[in-house]
C-alpha positions as CSV (number, residue, x, y, z in Angstrom):
1,M,-10.8,57.9,-27.8
2,D,-10.6,58.4,-24.3
3,R,-7.6,57.1,-22.1
4,R,-9.2,54.2,-20.6
5,S,-10.4,52.8,-23.8
6,F,-6.9,53.4,-25.6
7,V,-5.4,51.4,-22.6
8,C,-7.9,48.6,-23.0
9,F,-7.1,48.4,-26.8
10,A,-3.4,48.5,-26.0
11,G,-4.2,45.7,-24.0
12,L,-6.3,43.4,-26.3
13,F,-4.0,44.3,-29.1
14,I,-0.5,42.8,-27.2
15,F,-2.9,40.0,-25.9
16,F,-4.0,39.0,-29.7
17,T,-0.2,39.4,-30.9
18,V,0.8,37.2,-28.5
19,R,-1.8,34.8,-28.7
20,V,-1.0,35.1,-32.6
21,S,2.6,34.2,-31.7
22,A,1.8,31.1,-29.9
23,R,3.5,28.2,-31.4
24,P,4.2,24.3,-30.1
25,V,7.5,23.9,-28.9
26,P,9.5,20.7,-29.0
27,L,10.6,20.2,-25.6
28,L,13.5,17.2,-24.6
29,V,13.3,14.8,-21.9
30,S,15.8,11.6,-21.6
31,G,14.4,8.8,-23.5
32,A,14.9,5.2,-23.8
33,D,17.4,5.4,-26.4
34,A,18.3,9.3,-27.2
35,P,16.6,12.9,-25.7
36,V,12.8,12.4,-26.6
37,Q,10.6,15.2,-28.0
38,V,7.8,16.4,-26.3
39,E,5.7,18.6,-28.3
40,T,3.7,21.1,-25.8
41,E,2.4,24.8,-27.0
42,W,4.1,27.3,-25.1
43,E,2.5,31.1,-24.7
44,E,4.0,33.8,-22.8
45,S,0.4,35.1,-22.5
46,W,-0.4,32.5,-20.1
47,F,1.3,34.3,-17.3
48,S,0.0,38.2,-17.8
49,T,-3.5,36.6,-18.5
50,V,-4.4,34.2,-15.5
51,S,-4.1,34.2,-12.0
52,A,-1.7,31.9,-10.6
53,Y,-5.1,30.8,-8.5
54,T,-6.7,29.5,-11.6
55,Y,-5.5,26.1,-13.1
56,D,-3.7,26.4,-16.4
57,H,-2.9,23.4,-18.1
58,G,-0.6,24.6,-20.5
59,I,1.8,26.0,-17.9
60,A,1.3,22.6,-16.1
61,R,2.2,20.8,-19.2
62,V,5.5,22.7,-19.9
63,A,6.1,22.5,-16.1
64,S,5.7,18.6,-16.0
65,V,8.4,18.5,-19.1
66,F,10.9,20.8,-17.3
67,A,10.6,18.7,-13.9
68,Q,11.3,15.5,-15.8
69,A,14.3,17.0,-17.8
70,S,15.9,18.0,-14.3
71,Y,16.5,14.5,-13.5
72,A,19.0,14.2,-16.6
73,D,21.1,17.2,-16.0
74,K,24.4,17.3,-13.9
75,G,25.0,21.1,-15.3
76,P,25.4,23.8,-17.8
77,A,27.3,21.2,-20.3
78,D,27.0,20.9,-23.9
79,G,23.8,18.6,-24.6
80,S,22.2,19.6,-21.5
81,L,18.6,19.1,-21.6
82,L,17.7,22.1,-19.7
83,L,19.4,24.3,-21.4
84,T,18.4,22.8,-24.5
85,D,14.6,23.5,-22.8
86,Y,15.4,26.8,-21.6
87,G,16.9,28.0,-25.2
88,L,13.6,27.0,-26.9
89,L,11.2,28.9,-24.7
90,G,13.9,32.1,-25.8
91,M,16.1,32.3,-22.2
92,R,19.9,33.1,-23.0
93,P,22.4,30.7,-21.7
94,E,23.9,33.8,-19.5
95,D,20.7,33.9,-17.8
96,V,20.4,30.3,-16.8
97,E,22.3,29.5,-13.7
98,F,22.9,25.5,-12.2
99,H,23.0,24.6,-8.9
100,Y,24.1,20.7,-9.4
101,D,27.4,20.6,-7.3
102,I,26.0,19.6,-4.4
103,D,28.4,18.6,-1.1
104,Y,26.1,16.4,0.8
105,T,29.4,16.6,3.7
106,D,28.5,20.6,4.2
107,S,28.3,20.8,7.9
108,M,25.4,23.3,7.3
109,W,23.1,21.6,5.0
110,G,24.1,18.0,5.0
111,N,21.9,15.5,3.3
112,D,19.2,18.4,3.1
113,Q,19.8,19.6,-0.1
114,C,18.6,19.6,-3.7
115,A,19.7,20.4,-7.3
116,F,17.9,23.2,-9.1
117,S,18.2,25.4,-11.9
118,I,17.0,29.1,-12.1
119,A,16.3,31.0,-15.4
120,S,14.9,34.2,-16.5
121,R,13.7,36.2,-19.6
122,E,11.1,38.9,-20.6
123,I,7.9,38.6,-21.9
124,P,5.4,41.0,-23.6
125,T,2.8,41.8,-21.2
126,A,-0.3,44.3,-21.1
127,A,1.8,46.3,-18.4
128,G,4.7,46.7,-20.8
129,R,7.8,43.9,-20.5
130,Q,8.2,42.3,-17.4
131,T,10.2,39.4,-16.3
132,L,9.4,35.7,-16.3
133,V,11.6,33.5,-13.8
134,F,11.7,30.0,-13.9
135,L,13.0,27.4,-10.9
136,V,13.1,23.7,-11.8
137,I,13.6,21.2,-8.7
138,R,14.9,18.3,-9.3
139,G,13.7,15.1,-7.5
140,T,15.5,12.8,-5.6
141,P,18.5,11.3,-7.2
142,V,19.9,7.5,-7.2
143,G,21.8,7.9,-3.9
144,A,21.4,7.4,-0.3
145,N,21.8,10.9,0.8
146,E,18.7,12.8,-0.6
147,W,16.7,9.8,0.4
148,L,18.1,10.3,3.9
149,S,16.6,13.5,3.6
150,N,13.1,12.1,2.3
151,L,13.3,10.2,5.6
152,N,14.2,13.1,7.7
153,I,10.6,14.0,9.1
154,N,12.2,15.4,12.5
155,D,15.3,14.0,12.9
156,G,16.1,16.4,15.7
157,D,13.2,16.3,18.0
158,K,11.9,13.0,16.7
159,M,8.1,14.5,17.1
160,A,5.9,15.5,14.5
161,D,6.2,19.1,13.4
162,I,4.9,21.7,11.2
163,V,7.1,20.8,8.4
164,H,9.0,17.6,7.0
165,K,12.4,19.1,8.1
166,G,14.2,17.3,5.4
167,F,12.3,19.1,2.5
168,V,12.1,22.8,4.5
169,R,15.6,23.1,4.7
170,A,16.4,22.2,1.4
171,A,13.2,24.6,0.4
172,N,15.5,27.2,2.1
173,Q,18.7,26.7,0.8
174,V,16.9,27.0,-2.8
175,H,15.2,30.1,-1.5
176,T,18.1,31.6,-0.5
177,A,19.7,31.2,-4.0
178,L,16.2,32.5,-5.7
179,I,17.0,35.7,-4.0
180,S,20.7,35.9,-4.6
181,Y,19.5,35.3,-8.5
182,L,17.0,38.3,-8.5
183,L,19.8,40.2,-6.9
184,R,22.3,39.9,-9.3
185,H,20.4,40.0,-12.4
186,K,18.6,43.4,-11.2
187,I,14.9,41.5,-11.6
188,D,12.1,43.2,-9.1
189,P,9.9,40.3,-8.1
190,T,7.3,42.8,-7.2
191,D,6.6,43.3,-10.9
192,S,8.0,39.8,-12.3
193,Y,6.3,36.5,-12.8
194,L,7.4,33.2,-11.4
195,L,7.0,29.4,-12.1
196,V,8.0,26.7,-9.9
197,T,8.2,23.3,-10.6
198,G,9.4,19.6,-9.3
199,H,8.9,16.1,-9.4
200,S,8.8,14.3,-6.1
201,R,11.3,15.3,-3.4
202,G,11.4,18.5,-6.4
203,G,8.0,18.7,-5.9
204,A,7.6,18.8,-1.8
205,V,10.5,21.3,-2.0
206,S,8.7,23.0,-4.5
207,N,5.5,23.2,-2.1
208,L,7.5,24.6,0.8
209,L,9.4,27.6,-1.3
210,G,5.8,28.3,-1.9
211,R,4.9,29.1,1.4
212,L,7.9,30.8,2.1
213,L,7.5,33.1,-1.0
214,L,4.1,34.1,0.5
215,E,5.5,35.2,3.6
216,D,8.2,37.0,2.1
217,Q,5.4,39.1,0.0
218,F,8.1,39.9,-2.6
219,F,6.4,38.3,-5.4
220,K,2.6,38.9,-5.6
221,S,0.9,35.9,-5.0
222,E,-1.2,35.7,-8.3
223,H,1.8,36.0,-9.9
224,M,3.9,32.9,-8.5
225,F,2.4,29.8,-10.3
226,I,3.9,26.6,-8.6
227,Y,3.2,23.0,-10.0
228,T,4.3,20.0,-8.4
229,F,4.1,16.3,-9.7
230,A,4.1,13.3,-7.4
231,S,4.5,15.3,-4.4
232,P,4.8,13.8,-1.0
233,N,3.2,15.4,1.8
234,V,5.3,18.0,3.7
235,T,2.9,20.0,6.8
236,T,0.7,19.4,9.3
237,D,-0.8,22.8,9.1
238,E,-4.5,22.3,9.3
239,H,-4.6,25.4,7.4
240,A,-2.5,24.0,4.3
241,G,-5.6,24.0,2.1
242,D,-6.6,27.3,2.7
243,D,-7.4,29.8,-0.3
244,V,-4.3,31.6,0.6
245,Y,-2.3,29.0,-1.1
246,G,-4.6,28.6,-4.0
247,F,-1.6,29.4,-6.2
248,I,0.1,26.2,-5.0
249,W,-1.1,22.9,-7.9
250,N,-0.2,19.3,-6.9
251,I,-0.7,16.9,-9.5
252,I,-1.1,13.8,-8.3
253,N,-1.4,9.4,-9.8
254,A,-3.7,8.4,-7.3
255,E,-1.9,5.0,-7.7
256,D,1.1,6.6,-6.2
257,I,2.4,5.8,-2.7
258,V,5.1,8.6,-2.8
259,S,2.2,11.3,-2.8
260,T,0.6,9.5,0.2
261,V,3.4,9.9,2.7
262,P,4.0,11.0,5.2
263,I,0.6,9.7,5.7
264,N,-2.5,11.5,6.5
265,R,-4.4,9.5,9.4
266,D,-5.1,9.4,12.7
267,A,-2.5,10.6,14.5
268,W,-0.9,11.4,11.3
269,K,-1.7,14.6,9.9
270,Y,0.7,15.2,6.8
271,R,-0.7,17.0,3.8
272,K,0.5,19.7,1.1
273,Y,-0.1,23.1,1.0
274,G,-2.7,24.4,-1.9
275,R,-4.6,22.2,-3.9
276,C,-4.5,19.0,-5.1
277,R,-5.7,17.5,-8.7
278,S,-5.7,13.5,-9.4
279,F,-5.5,11.5,-12.9
280,F,-8.4,9.3,-13.9
281,N,-7.7,5.7,-13.4
282,C,-8.9,2.5,-14.2
283,T,-11.4,2.0,-11.1
284,N,-13.3,5.5,-11.7
285,T,-13.1,5.1,-15.3
286,D,-15.0,3.3,-18.2
287,D,-13.3,-0.3,-18.7
288,A,-13.3,-0.3,-21.8
289,Y,-12.5,3.5,-22.7
290,F,-9.8,3.1,-20.5
291,K,-8.2,-0.1,-22.3
292,E,-9.0,1.2,-25.8
293,Q,-8.6,4.8,-26.2
294,C,-6.5,6.2,-22.8
295,M,-4.1,3.3,-22.8
296,P,-2.9,3.9,-26.7
297,R,-2.7,7.6,-26.3
298,L,-0.7,7.7,-23.1
299,N,1.7,5.2,-24.7
300,R,2.5,7.2,-27.8
301,L,4.1,9.2,-25.3
302,F,5.6,6.8,-22.6
303,V,7.0,4.1,-24.9
304,P,9.7,6.3,-26.5
305,Q,10.5,7.4,-22.9
306,M,10.5,3.9,-21.4
307,G,11.1,1.6,-24.4
308,R,8.3,0.1,-23.2
309,E,4.4,0.3,-22.4
310,Y,2.7,2.1,-19.0
311,H,1.9,-0.9,-16.2
312,P,-0.6,0.6,-14.5
313,F,-2.0,-0.8,-11.3
314,M,-5.4,-2.1,-11.9
315,T,-6.6,-1.6,-8.6
316,G,-6.2,2.2,-8.5
317,P,-5.3,3.8,-5.3
318,F,-5.2,0.5,-3.2
319,V,-1.7,-0.2,-3.1
320,P,-0.8,3.3,-1.4
321,I,-4.2,3.0,0.8
322,L,-2.7,-0.5,1.8
323,V,1.2,0.5,2.5
324,T,-0.5,3.7,4.2
325,T,-2.5,1.3,6.4
326,V,0.3,-0.7,7.1
327,I,2.6,2.1,8.2
328,N,0.1,3.5,10.7
329,N,-0.3,-0.1,12.4
330,L,3.2,-0.4,12.6
331,N,3.9,3.1,13.6
332,S,0.9,5.2,15.3
333,S,2.6,8.2,15.3
334,V,5.7,10.2,14.2
335,E,7.5,9.4,17.7
336,R,6.9,5.6,17.2
337,F,8.2,6.1,13.4
338,Y,12.0,6.4,15.1
339,S,11.4,4.3,18.6
340,G,9.5,1.5,19.2
341,R,9.7,-2.3,18.4
342,Y,8.7,-1.6,14.8
343,A,9.9,1.7,14.0
344,L,10.5,1.9,10.2
345,H,12.9,4.9,10.6
346,D,16.6,3.5,11.0
347,R,15.5,0.1,9.1
348,A,14.8,2.2,6.2
349,A,17.8,4.6,6.6
350,S,20.0,1.4,7.0
351,L,18.6,-0.3,4.0
352,L,19.2,2.9,1.6
353,V,22.9,3.1,2.6
354,K,23.5,-0.4,1.9
355,A,21.7,0.2,-0.9
356,F,23.3,3.2,-2.4
357,G,26.2,4.4,0.0
358,E,26.3,7.9,1.2
359,N,27.9,10.9,-0.6
360,K,27.0,9.4,-4.1
361,D,24.9,11.4,-6.5
362,S,25.0,8.8,-9.4
363,F,26.2,4.9,-10.2
364,D,27.0,3.3,-12.8
365,E,24.0,1.5,-14.4
366,S,25.9,-1.2,-16.5
367,E,28.1,-2.0,-14.0
368,D,25.1,-2.1,-11.0
369,A,23.0,-4.2,-13.6
370,A,25.4,-6.9,-14.1
371,D,26.5,-7.4,-10.7
372,S,22.6,-7.7,-10.1
373,Q,22.0,-10.6,-13.0
374,K,24.4,-12.4,-11.0
375,S,22.9,-12.0,-7.4
376,L,20.9,-14.6,-6.0
377,G,18.2,-12.3,-5.2
378,S,17.7,-11.8,-9.1
379,R,17.7,-15.8,-10.0
380,I,15.0,-16.0,-7.5
381,L,12.8,-12.9,-9.1
382,S,13.2,-14.3,-12.1
383,W,12.3,-17.8,-11.2
384,L,8.9,-16.0,-9.4
385,D,8.3,-13.9,-12.7
386,R,8.2,-17.6,-14.6
387,R,5.9,-19.1,-12.1
388,T,3.4,-15.9,-12.1
389,N,3.6,-15.7,-15.9
390,G,5.3,-12.8,-15.9
391,G,3.7,-11.2,-12.8
392,V,7.0,-10.1,-11.0
393,E,8.2,-8.2,-13.8
394,Y,4.8,-6.5,-14.3
395,V,4.6,-5.3,-11.0
396,T,8.4,-4.1,-10.7
397,H,7.5,-1.6,-14.0
398,A,3.9,-0.9,-12.0
399,L,5.8,0.3,-8.9
400,Y,8.0,2.2,-10.7
401,D,5.4,3.8,-13.4
402,M,2.8,4.4,-10.6
403,H,5.5,7.3,-9.5
404,G,7.7,7.9,-12.0
405,G,8.4,11.3,-14.3
406,P,8.1,9.9,-17.6
407,T,4.4,8.5,-16.2
408,Y,3.3,12.4,-15.3
409,V,4.5,13.9,-18.5
410,S,3.0,11.3,-20.7
411,F,-0.5,11.6,-18.7
412,M,-0.3,16.0,-18.9
413,N,0.5,16.0,-22.4
414,A,-1.8,13.3,-23.6
415,F,-4.7,14.3,-22.3
416,S,-6.8,17.9,-21.9
417,E,-7.7,19.3,-18.9
418,A,-11.3,17.8,-19.3
419,E,-10.2,14.6,-20.1
420,L,-7.0,14.1,-17.3
421,F,-8.4,15.1,-13.7
422,T,-11.3,13.3,-12.0
423,E,-12.5,14.1,-8.7
424,I,-14.4,10.4,-8.3
425,G,-12.8,9.0,-4.8
426,Y,-12.3,5.4,-3.5
427,S,-13.6,3.2,-0.8
428,T,-12.3,-0.3,0.9
429,I,-14.5,-2.3,3.2
430,V,-12.2,-4.0,5.9
431,V,-13.2,-7.1,7.8
432,N,-12.0,-8.9,10.8
433,G,-13.0,-12.1,11.5
434,N,-12.8,-15.8,10.1
435,E,-15.4,-15.5,7.7
436,E,-16.2,-16.8,4.3
437,L,-17.0,-13.6,1.9
438,A,-17.1,-13.1,-1.9
439,V,-17.7,-10.0,-4.0
440,M,-20.3,-10.4,-7.3
441,D,-20.5,-8.3,-9.9
442,K,-24.1,-7.6,-10.9
443,S,-24.3,-10.3,-13.2
444,G,-23.6,-13.0,-10.4
445,N,-20.2,-13.3,-11.3
446,R,-17.8,-13.7,-8.5
447,L,-14.6,-11.5,-8.5
448,C,-12.9,-12.2,-5.0
449,R,-13.4,-15.1,-2.5
450,I,-12.1,-15.4,0.9
451,L,-12.4,-18.4,3.1
452,D,-11.8,-18.8,6.7
453,G,-10.4,-15.6,6.9
454,R,-7.8,-16.3,4.3
455,V,-7.6,-14.9,0.9
456,Q,-7.8,-17.1,-2.0
457,Y,-5.5,-14.9,-4.3
458,G,-6.0,-17.7,-6.9
459,D,-9.5,-16.4,-7.6
460,F,-9.2,-12.8,-8.5
461,T,-10.8,-11.0,-10.7
462,M,-9.0,-7.6,-11.4
463,P,-9.7,-4.5,-10.4
464,V,-11.4,-5.9,-7.5
465,I,-8.8,-7.2,-4.8
466,A,-8.3,-8.0,-1.0
467,C,-5.1,-8.2,1.1
468,P,-4.8,-9.1,4.6
469,A,-3.5,-6.4,7.1
470,L,-2.4,-6.4,10.4
471,G,-4.8,-7.3,13.4
472,G,-6.4,-9.9,11.3
473,N,-7.9,-7.3,9.0
474,I,-8.5,-8.1,5.6
475,I,-9.1,-4.7,3.0
476,I,-11.0,-5.4,-0.4
477,G,-11.0,-2.7,-2.7
478,F,-13.0,-2.2,-5.2
479,P,-14.0,0.3,-8.3
480,S,-15.6,3.7,-7.5
481,N,-17.5,3.8,-10.8
482,L,-19.3,0.2,-10.5
483,E,-21.8,-1.7,-8.2
484,F,-20.9,-4.9,-6.5
485,D,-22.9,-7.3,-4.0
486,L,-20.6,-8.2,-1.2
487,V,-22.0,-12.0,0.4
488,M,-20.8,-13.1,3.8
489,T,-21.1,-16.2,5.9
490,N,-19.4,-18.4,8.6
491,E,-19.3,-22.4,8.9
492,T,-19.8,-22.1,12.7
493,L,-22.1,-23.5,14.5
494,L,-23.0,-20.8,16.5
495,P,-23.2,-17.0,15.5
496,T,-19.7,-15.5,15.3
497,G,-19.0,-11.7,15.4
498,S,-17.2,-10.3,12.6
499,W,-16.4,-6.4,12.3
500,V,-17.0,-4.3,9.1
501,T,-16.1,-1.0,8.4
502,V,-16.3,1.3,5.3
503,E,-13.1,3.5,4.6
504,R,-13.5,6.5,2.5
505,F,-10.6,8.2,0.6
506,D,-10.8,11.1,-2.2
507,S,-9.8,11.1,-5.8
508,C,-6.1,11.8,-4.6
509,G,-6.0,8.3,-2.6
510,V,-6.2,10.7,0.6
511,Y,-8.1,9.3,3.8
512,I,-11.2,11.1,4.6
513,G,-12.8,9.1,7.1
514,S,-14.8,5.7,8.1
515,S,-17.8,4.7,8.9
516,Q,-18.7,3.5,12.9
517,K,-17.9,-0.2,13.2
518,R,-20.9,-2.7,12.3
519,K,-20.4,-6.2,14.1
520,L,-22.2,-8.9,11.9
521,Y,-22.9,-12.4,13.7
522,L,-22.5,-14.8,11.2
523,H,-23.3,-18.3,11.0
524,R,-23.9,-21.7,9.0
525,S,-27.5,-21.3,7.8
526,M,-27.6,-17.3,7.0
527,V,-25.8,-14.9,4.9
528,Y,-25.7,-11.2,4.9
529,M,-25.5,-9.9,2.0
530,F,-24.6,-5.8,0.9
531,G,-23.9,-3.4,-1.7
532,I,-20.5,-2.0,-2.1
533,G,-18.6,0.6,-4.7
534,G,-20.3,3.4,-5.8
535,I,-22.8,3.6,-3.0
536,T,-20.0,2.7,-0.3
537,L,-18.4,6.0,-1.4
538,R,-21.9,8.1,-2.0
539,T,-23.2,6.7,1.6
540,G,-19.6,6.0,3.4
541,D,-21.8,2.9,5.0
542,I,-23.3,-0.5,4.1
543,Q,-27.3,-1.5,4.3
544,P,-26.7,-5.4,4.9
545,E,-29.5,-7.6,4.7
546,K,-30.2,-11.0,6.4
547,L,-30.7,-13.9,4.3
548,Y,-32.0,-17.5,5.0
549,G,-33.0,-20.8,3.6
550,K,-32.7,-21.6,0.1
551,T,-31.7,-17.8,-0.6
552,A,-28.6,-18.6,1.6
553,S,-27.7,-21.8,0.4
554,E,-27.9,-20.8,-3.2
555,L,-25.4,-17.5,-2.8
556,V,-23.1,-19.8,-0.6
557,R,-23.2,-22.9,-2.9
558,Q,-22.8,-20.4,-6.1
559,N,-19.7,-18.5,-4.4
560,G,-18.2,-21.7,-3.4
561,L,-18.4,-20.7,0.6
562,A,-19.2,-23.9,1.8
563,P,-16.7,-25.5,4.1
564,Q,-13.6,-26.4,2.2
565,W,-12.9,-30.1,3.2
566,S,-9.1,-30.1,1.6
567,F,-6.8,-33.1,2.3
568,R,-4.9,-32.3,5.5
569,I,-2.0,-33.7,7.4
570,E,-1.9,-32.0,11.1
571,P,0.9,-33.1,13.5
572,E,0.5,-32.3,17.2
573,V,2.4,-32.8,20.5
574,N,0.5,-33.1,23.9
575,M,0.9,-33.4,27.6
576,N,-1.5,-35.1,29.9
577,I,-2.2,-33.3,33.7
578,D,-0.6,-36.4,34.7
579,L,2.8,-35.8,32.6
580,H,1.9,-38.3,30.1
581,A,3.7,-36.6,27.3
582,G,2.7,-37.7,23.5
583,M,2.9,-36.8,19.7
584,G,0.4,-37.5,16.8
585,L,-0.8,-37.1,13.6
586,H,-4.4,-36.4,11.9
587,V,-4.3,-37.4,8.2
588,G,-7.6,-37.0,6.0
589,L,-10.6,-34.1,5.9
590,P,-11.8,-31.9,8.4
591,V,-15.1,-33.7,8.4
592,V,-13.7,-37.2,8.8
593,Y,-10.0,-38.3,9.4
594,A,-7.8,-40.5,10.9
595,T,-6.0,-39.8,13.9
596,L,-2.4,-41.6,15.2
597,L,-1.2,-41.1,18.6
598,T,1.6,-42.4,20.3
599,G,2.9,-41.3,23.8
600,N,4.5,-42.4,27.1
601,G,4.1,-41.3,31.1
602,L,7.2,-39.2,31.9
603,A,7.4,-40.8,35.3
604,G,7.4,-44.6,33.8
605,L,9.9,-44.1,30.6
606,G,11.0,-47.1,29.5
607,K,8.2,-49.5,31.0
608,S,5.7,-49.7,28.5
609,V,4.9,-48.7,24.7
610,E,1.6,-47.4,23.6
611,F,-0.1,-45.9,20.5
612,S,-3.5,-44.8,19.7
613,L,-5.7,-45.4,16.7
614,G,-8.7,-44.5,15.5
615,G,-10.7,-41.3,13.6
616,G,-12.4,-38.2,14.2
617,T,-14.6,-35.4,13.0
618,Q,-14.2,-31.5,13.0
619,Q,-16.5,-28.8,13.5
620,S,-16.3,-25.2,13.7
621,I,-18.3,-23.6,16.9
622,I,-17.5,-19.9,17.1
623,G,-15.0,-17.9,15.5
624,P,-11.6,-19.4,15.7
625,V,-12.5,-22.1,17.6
626,R,-13.1,-25.9,16.8
627,F,-14.6,-28.7,18.3
628,D,-13.2,-32.5,17.8
629,A,-14.2,-35.5,18.8
630,E,-12.2,-38.8,18.3
631,L,-12.8,-42.7,19.0
632,L,-9.9,-44.4,19.4
633,A,-8.3,-48.0,20.4
634,K,-5.2,-47.5,22.8
635,F,-2.7,-50.5,22.3
636,L,-0.4,-50.6,25.1
637,W,2.6,-53.0,25.6
638,I,4.0,-53.3,29.3
639,L,7.8,-53.9,29.2
640,D,8.4,-54.8,33.0
641,K,5.6,-57.5,33.5
642,N,7.5,-60.6,34.0
643,D,5.0,-62.9,35.7
644,D,2.0,-63.1,32.9
645,D,3.1,-62.8,29.2
646,D,-0.6,-62.9,28.4
647,R,-1.3,-59.5,30.2
648,R,1.8,-57.9,28.9
649,F,-0.5,-56.4,26.4
650,N,-3.7,-54.2,26.8
651,L,-6.5,-52.3,24.7
652,V,-7.9,-49.5,25.7
653,P,-11.1,-48.2,24.2
654,M,-10.7,-44.1,24.3
655,L,-13.1,-40.9,23.5
656,R,-11.2,-37.8,23.1
657,T,-13.1,-34.3,22.9
658,S,-11.2,-31.2,21.9
659,L,-11.7,-27.4,22.0
660,S,-8.8,-25.5,19.6
661,V,-8.3,-21.9,18.7
662,R,-6.0,-20.7,16.0
663,F,-3.5,-18.6,16.7
664,L,-0.4,-16.8,14.4
665,R,-1.6,-18.4,11.1
666,T,-1.7,-22.2,11.1
667,M,-1.0,-23.0,14.6
668,R,-3.9,-24.3,16.8
669,L,-3.6,-24.3,20.7
670,F,-6.0,-27.2,22.1
671,I,-7.4,-28.5,25.6
672,A,-8.8,-32.2,25.4
673,G,-10.7,-34.3,27.5
674,L,-10.2,-38.1,27.5
675,C,-12.3,-41.1,28.7
676,E,-10.6,-44.1,29.2
677,M,-12.5,-47.5,29.4
678,N,-11.2,-49.5,32.4
679,I,-12.5,-53.2,32.0
680,E,-12.0,-55.3,34.6
681,G,-10.3,-59.1,33.8
682,F,-9.3,-57.2,30.4
683,N,-7.1,-54.3,30.2
684,E,-7.1,-53.2,34.2
685,D,-3.2,-53.5,34.3
686,A,-3.2,-50.6,31.7
687,F,-4.5,-48.3,34.7
688,D,-1.8,-49.8,37.4
689,S,-0.2,-47.4,39.2
690,Y,3.4,-48.0,37.9
691,I,2.1,-47.4,34.5
692,R,-0.2,-44.6,35.2
693,R,-0.5,-42.0,38.2
694,K,-4.5,-41.9,39.5
695,T,-4.6,-38.0,39.6
696,M,-8.6,-38.3,39.1
697,R,-10.9,-40.2,40.8
698,Q,-12.8,-42.9,38.0
699,I,-16.2,-43.2,37.3
700,S,-18.3,-46.8,37.6
701,L,-20.5,-47.4,34.7
702,S,-21.0,-50.9,36.2
703,S,-19.5,-53.6,38.2
704,S,-16.8,-54.1,35.8
705,V,-16.4,-51.4,33.7
706,R,-14.9,-47.6,34.7
707,V,-14.1,-44.5,32.9
708,V,-11.0,-42.8,33.9
709,P,-11.0,-39.2,33.0
710,S,-7.9,-37.1,32.2
711,I,-7.3,-33.9,30.7
712,Q,-4.7,-33.1,27.9
713,F,-3.4,-30.0,26.4
714,G,-1.2,-29.0,23.5
715,L,-0.4,-27.5,19.9
716,R,-1.3,-28.7,16.5
717,F,0.3,-27.6,13.3
């Protein structure tokens, strides 16, 4: 046997021997009542037979468990979960180093620190025995300090920079400790393997540490296995996704808000180094398969950790998309994040300090829970939960589960690589206008409805959802693995423009881009209809079809998009140009209502009493503009007239037409034209100069009848 054949044979023999020795390992994570065993396979040969540039589900599973176990530790005490898990992988206690004793008052590092542990052992490889180094970085603990560091995008310059300052400072600290560990343990990094992992903040620090280690070139990049879970974005580097960083694997739940911030759209350009892979969710998976097969498998691991079942958002990545959209609307750049009318940084920092207090790494959960039960906020939430049949509790759990470590551990270990990850993205429709619209499934069932630009929350059928955003926009989200129809119309008499945009996101919920805005002109006698769902994700646009006549009427009727004549009580205040002030009330339906007005001239206070009674009708004209026509009878008593008691009372017929426009949410600004009838020998005393100032010329209709016009403006509520 020649030398080359012998080396190949020896390598195959070692590989086979190590593979045979592979075993399931019951690693530990914290549970609801006691530590929970998560049985996962462990093979030392993974590191020497697979390049770090190739995703390995076995390594990722082990990494997920260690990332979660790191939260339960305070250091190398008896019963330490991390120390136990390291021991199960064959690492000696003397080779495990904990960095959990953090001094946040340190003048150099301040809040920009993190807890982490380092361990090592030798493993057999085809090249002989080599060292495997584990580095596990804890995520954000309960306490304000590291949360404040999470907000430190760039507290110094308060402008966007190449890296997130709070995360990179922590990464530098870990980097220094790792080099020190290697020197003390006489480990040659060029001839070793490295596994780095962390969840949330720990994932962000791991991600940036990967960049630092690549620049060092101490470890071979193909030997650096970096697996992050729920990592926030860390950099504005446009080359962060290049192949050179392909040894960094970022595992993401697309329902997770944390993994989408700092945001990546428009002026914000934050992202992660390396490659991202996302879990499946209910918006890109068959509904029956998700509920009947996936959820039970997931809960077998999740329930022991949390003491309850997993609560997914049934809307997939819609919640993170909505949150990042709102952040972008409020703070259009990093500079605006720190300064400006709606700057979020200082507000968020103040809330964190109030909630946790500074220089605090943990808290007494039982005491906090007892205080919480006594609080007014807790009682309000309990009341809302009862009113929503458990909806508040579900959302509260879902907000934790979208990001919690137990979620990532359960997903990673319940499903194989082929089952777990998806590349199916997501899309939304953004509409702006005062339209009526509905989303239907292909069977014609209505799943979502919007009337007069307002979301009808009682009409939702998940997973289709709609929510108002800033700027008068409404965002509609829907599954990407199904097809739907969206119907739009408007109750206005004249064509009213409504902007429609398709926004697309990848499987991780990262914004890809949007279609060109389309302006659709809607009115009462026509309907636009177009497909959404999988088709919008594939094409990135809409193909609207105009429908008229019976077809349009049937769609309007079927989806309840006709004008909604609900009973209303609408107060108003008004002022005429002749300083005649008043107030009033409208009671009834928009199509027909009763009006009661009262008022008096400011120049003749105390000289008369008047009120008007009648009725009117309202029609939508265009956009938020409404037209009202009212016929009124004004009754006026002249209080200072003494010579003719019969003429103290006057009846004035009146026509009032007005145009109103909605602003804010329920308030309407209006301007009205009044035509009052001055009838000789009947009510001319009502127009006496002592009672009314003659600011406008009267128009004669006959020798005894004149029209007295006036202009009025005011507010309706």
